[in-house]
C-alpha positions in Angstrom: -24.0 -20.3 39.4 -26.5 -20.7 42.3 -24.9 -19.9 45.6 -26.2 -22.1 48.5 -24.4 -20.3 51.4 -21.1 -18.6 52.3 -18.3 -19.7 54.6 -16.0 -17.0 55.8 -17.0 -14.8 52.9 -16.4 -17.6 50.3 -19.5 -18.6 48.4 -20.4 -22.3 48.2 -22.0 -23.0 44.8 -24.6 -25.7 44.2 -22.7 -27.1 41.3 -19.5 -27.3 43.3 -21.2 -29.1 46.1 -22.8 -31.8 43.8 -19.5 -32.2 42.0 -17.8 -32.8 45.3 -20.5 -35.4 46.3 -20.1 -37.1 42.9 -16.4 -37.3 43.2 -16.7 -38.9 46.7 -19.3 -41.4 45.6 -17.3 -42.3 42.5 -14.1 -42.7 44.5 -15.8 -45.2 46.8 -17.1 -47.2 43.8 -13.7 -47.1 42.1 -11.9 -48.4 45.2 -14.4 -51.2 45.5 -13.9 -52.3 41.9 -10.1 -51.9 42.1 -10.0 -54.2 45.1 -12.2 -56.7 43.3 -10.0 -56.7 40.3 -6.9 -56.9 42.5 -5.4 -53.6 41.3 -3.0 -51.5 43.3 -5.3 -49.3 45.3 -2.7 -46.7 46.1 -1.9 -46.2 42.5 -5.5 -46.2 41.4 -6.4 -43.7 44.2 -3.7 -41.3 43.0 -4.9 -41.7 39.4 -8.5 -40.8 40.5 -7.4 -37.5 41.9 -5.1 -36.6 39.0 -7.8 -37.5 36.5 -10.3 -35.2 38.1 -7.8 -32.3 37.7 -7.0 -33.3 34.1 -10.6 -33.6 33.2 -11.5 -30.1 34.6 -8.7 -28.6 32.5 -9.7 -30.5 29.4 -13.4 -29.6 29.8 -12.5 -26.0 30.1 -10.1 -26.0 27.1 -12.6 -27.7 24.7 -15.4 -25.4 25.8 -13.2 -22.3 25.1 -12.1 -23.7 21.7 -15.4 -25.1 20.4 -18.1 -22.9 21.9 -16.9 -19.4 22.3 -13.3 -18.8 21.2 -13.8 -15.2 20.1 -15.1 -14.1 23.6 -12.1 -15.6 25.4 -9.6 -14.2 22.9 -10.9 -10.8 23.8 -11.1 -11.6 27.6 -8.2 -14.0 28.2 -8.4 -13.8 32.0 -11.9 -15.1 31.9 -10.5 -18.5 30.7 -9.6 -19.2 34.3 -13.0 -18.2 35.8 -14.6 -21.7 35.8 -16.8 -20.6 38.7 -18.8 -18.6 36.0 -19.5 -21.8 34.1 -18.3 -23.2 30.8 -17.1 -26.8 30.8 -17.4 -29.4 28.0 -17.8 -32.9 29.3 -16.4 -34.3 26.1 -13.2 -32.4 26.6 -13.0 -33.7 30.2 -13.3 -37.3 29.0 -10.7 -36.9 26.3 -8.2 -35.2 28.7 -8.9 -37.7 31.4 -8.4 -40.7 29.2 -5.2 -39.3 27.7 -3.8 -38.6 31.2 -4.9 -42.0 32.5 -3.1 -43.7 29.6 0.1 -42.0 30.4 -0.2 -42.6 34.1 -1.0 -46.3 33.9 1.9 -46.9 31.5 4.2 -45.0 33.8 3.0 -46.9 36.9 2.7 -50.3 35.2 -1.0 -50.7 35.7 -3.1 -52.7 33.1 -4.8 -49.9 31.2 -8.0 -51.6 30.1 -8.6 -53.4 33.4 -8.1 -50.2 35.2 -10.4 -48.4 32.8 -13.1 -51.0 33.6 -12.7 -50.3 37.3 -13.2 -46.6 36.8 -16.2 -46.8 34.3 -19.1 -47.2 36.9 -17.4 -44.7 39.2 -17.2 -42.0 36.5 -20.8 -42.2 35.4 -22.0 -42.3 39.0 -20.0 -39.1 39.7 -21.4 -37.5 36.6 -25.0 -38.4 37.5 -24.7 -36.8 41.0 -22.7 -33.8 39.8 -25.1 -33.0 36.9 -28.0 -32.4 39.4 -26.3 -29.1 40.5 -25.6 -27.8 37.0 -27.2 -24.5 36.1 -27.3 -25.0 32.3 -31.1 -25.3 31.7 -32.8 -26.6 28.6 -34.8 -24.8 25.9 -38.2 -23.3 26.6 -41.0 -25.9 26.7 -43.6 -25.8 24.0 -46.3 -26.9 26.4 -47.1 -26.2 30.0 -45.6 -29.5 31.4 -45.6 -29.9 35.1 -41.9 -30.9 35.3 -40.7 -27.7 33.7 -38.6 -25.2 35.7 -39.4 -21.5 35.8 -36.3 -19.4 35.0 -36.5 -15.6 34.3 -40.2 -16.0 33.5 -39.8 -18.9 31.1 -40.8 -22.5 31.6 -37.6 -24.5 30.6 -36.8 -28.1 30.2 -34.8 -29.4 33.2 -32.0 -30.7 31.0 -29.8 -31.3 34.0 -32.2 -33.8 35.6 -32.8 -35.5 32.2 -29.1 -36.2 32.0 -28.7 -37.1 35.6 -31.5 -39.7 35.4 -30.0 -41.2 32.2 -26.6 -41.4 33.9 -28.0 -43.2 36.9 -29.6 -45.7 34.6 -26.3 -46.2 32.8 -24.5 -46.6 36.1 -26.8 -49.5 37.0 -26.4 -51.2 33.6 -22.6 -51.0 34.0 -22.8 -52.3 37.5 -24.8 -55.2 36.3 -22.3 -55.9 33.5 -19.1 -55.5 35.5 -18.7 -59.2 36.4 -19.7 -60.5 33.0 -17.5 -58.8 30.5 -16.0 -60.7 27.6 -12.8 -58.7 27.3 -10.8 -56.2 29.4 -12.0 -52.7 28.5 -15.5 -53.6 27.5 -17.1 -51.9 30.5 -15.2 -48.6 29.7 -16.2 -48.9 26.0 -19.9 -49.3 27.0 -19.5 -46.3 29.4 -18.1 -44.1 26.7 -20.7 -45.1 24.1 -23.6 -45.0 26.6 -22.7 -41.6 28.0 -22.3 -40.2 24.5 -25.8 -41.5 23.7 -27.2 -39.9 26.8 -25.7 -36.6 25.8 -26.9 -37.0 22.2 -30.5 -37.3 23.6 -30.2 -34.5 26.1 -28.7 -32.1 23.5 -32.1 -31.9 21.8 -33.3 -30.1 24.9 -30.4 -27.7 25.2 -29.0 -24.7 23.3 -25.6 -25.0 21.8 -23.9 -23.6 18.7 -25.7 -25.4 15.8 -23.9 -27.0 12.8 -27.0 -27.5 10.7 -30.7 -27.7 11.4 -31.3 -29.0 15.0 -27.9 -30.6 15.1 -25.5 -28.9 17.4 -21.7 -29.1 17.8 -22.3 -31.2 20.9 -24.3 -33.7 18.8 -21.4 -34.0 16.5 -19.0 -34.7 19.3 -21.3 -37.3 20.8 -21.8 -39.1 17.5 -18.1 -39.1 16.9 -17.4 -40.5 20.3 -20.0 -43.3 19.9 -18.5 -44.3 16.5 -14.9 -44.2 17.7 -15.5 -46.1 21.0 -17.5 -48.8 19.3 -14.8 -49.3 16.7 -12.1 -49.4 19.4 -14.2 -52.0 21.3 -14.4 -54.2 18.2 -10.6 -53.9 17.6 -9.9 -54.5 21.3 -12.0 -57.6 21.5 -10.4 -59.2 18.4 -6.9 -58.2 19.6 -7.4 -59.9 23.0 -9.0 -63.0 21.4 -6.0 -63.4 19.1 -3.6 -63.0 22.1 -5.6 -65.8 23.8 -6.4 -63.5 26.8 -9.1 -64.7 29.2 -12.5 -63.9 27.7 -14.1 -62.8 31.0 -12.6 -60.2 33.3 -12.8 -61.5 36.8 -12.2 -65.2 36.3 -15.2 -67.1 34.7 -14.7 -68.5 31.3 -18.3 -68.8 30.3 -20.6 -65.9 29.7 -23.7 -66.1 31.8 -26.7 -63.8 32.2 -26.1 -61.6 35.2 -28.4 -61.9 38.1 -30.2 -58.6 38.8 -28.7 -57.0 41.9 -31.9 -55.8 43.5 -30.2 -54.1 46.4 -28.2 -51.9 44.0 -31.3 -51.4 41.9 -33.1 -50.1 45.0 -30.1 -47.8 45.9 -30.2 -46.3 42.4 -33.9 -45.7 42.4 -33.6 -44.0 45.8 -30.7 -41.9 44.4 -32.8 -40.9 41.4 -35.8 -40.0 43.6 -33.7 -37.9 46.0 -31.9 -36.2 43.1 -35.2 -35.2 41.6 -36.7 -33.9 44.9 -33.5 -32.0 45.7 -33.4 -30.5 42.2 -36.9 -29.1 42.4 -36.5 -28.0 46.0 -33.4 -26.0 45.2 -34.9 -24.4 42.1 -38.1 -23.7 43.9 -36.4 -21.5 46.5 
């Protein structure tokens, strides 16, 4: 991983810095949404920190199992060396959701309403964190100007592809957050949308392939899209049968959301800064 500087002999990695910035930005957004939804902010704050830890563990475990189990069986101590890379975001999502389900039930929080409060925050954190990732894409077939030179090869900047797609998804969720038709819809859209983003980006990355150009990450992404959409259909029907309010946040009628131009501007600036920072860092 790229080291930015050292403090007292301890290296500060680029990926660690962007993850920390992403966590802070996501935490701010989550608190704002939790207050709007009148959730217990103390409990949701605790959940945010625990979920981050659970997600890191889950991301590491799935990476070890799915991508390189033989290596880690021979080198078991390397399982704990996450500073050397090797995290699967799908594993992080699965572990985070499972832990969150246990936590909200234990602390008597509404699961799907809480999940909706977290959805925009999670994807914003992922967008910022991905900028510092050092897993580059495959070599470019042409000499495109946005490519990144790594070890004498011009590679696709897969990190920035995914970061930009995630920023776009964040804005779409932000626009939708006051106009959902059932509790949990925002989280379902996040899961399906992020999986679609990964599905696209995986065509520019190198991962163990299942057949042809389809990698194991493609399979995980497709499975998550199908599962989350099916859960969304089931959840919508279930809440309608139970005569739950159709719109989270109070309004009974579904209206077209007004474009929040201020947030659109913030997202565009964040995307531009991310791109400039990315190329500045990798041009050093």
